[in-house]
C-alpha positions in Angstrom: 89.3 93.6 99.9 89.7 91.7 103.1 87.2 92.0 105.9 86.6 95.6 106.6 87.4 94.9 110.3 91.0 94.8 109.2 90.8 98.4 107.8 91.0 101.6 109.5 88.6 104.7 109.1 90.1 108.1 108.2 89.6 109.2 111.8 91.5 106.3 113.1 94.4 107.0 110.7 94.3 110.6 111.7 94.6 109.8 115.4 97.6 107.5 114.7 99.3 110.2 112.6 98.3 113.0 114.8 96.5 114.8 111.8 92.9 115.4 111.0 90.8 113.1 109.0 90.6 115.7 106.3 94.5 115.5 106.0 94.2 111.7 105.6 91.6 112.1 102.9 94.0 114.7 101.1 96.8 112.2 101.3 94.7 109.5 99.9 93.4 111.6 97.1 97.0 112.6 96.1 98.1 108.9 96.2 100.6 109.5 99.0 98.6 107.1 101.3 97.0 104.0 99.9 93.3 103.8 100.4 90.8 101.1 99.5 87.3 102.2 98.6 84.2 100.4 100.1 81.2 99.7 97.9 79.6 102.9 99.4 82.6 104.9 98.2 84.2 105.4 101.8 88.0 105.2 102.3 89.6 102.4 104.4 93.2 102.0 105.2 95.2 99.0 105.8 97.3 99.2 109.0 100.5 98.0 107.0 100.0 100.7 104.6 99.6 103.4 107.3 102.7 102.0 109.1 104.6 102.2 105.9 103.6 105.7 105.1 104.7 106.7 108.6 108.0 105.0 107.9 108.5 106.8 104.7 107.5 110.1 106.1 109.5 109.6 109.3 106.4 110.1 111.5 106.1 108.3 114.7 102.7 106.6 115.1 100.4 106.8 118.2 100.1 103.2 119.3 97.0 101.7 117.6 96.4 99.4 120.6 96.1 102.4 122.8 93.7 104.2 120.4 91.2 101.1 120.1 87.9 101.9 121.5 88.3 105.6 121.5 86.0 107.8 119.5 
């Protein structure tokens, strides 16, 4: 896996897709959204995979640049 800084957490993906982090986890568990697992068992998502998922599902993403630094 590349640097974890290039990967998004479920809450960040949820904000981008306008869903809860629980929904993001369900999509990852079902294989609909590609996730990478950390050594500690946490899911991380590549921005490219999230963008592809959004295109496939015809979902408009919130701008990730606008979400940076929000908690």
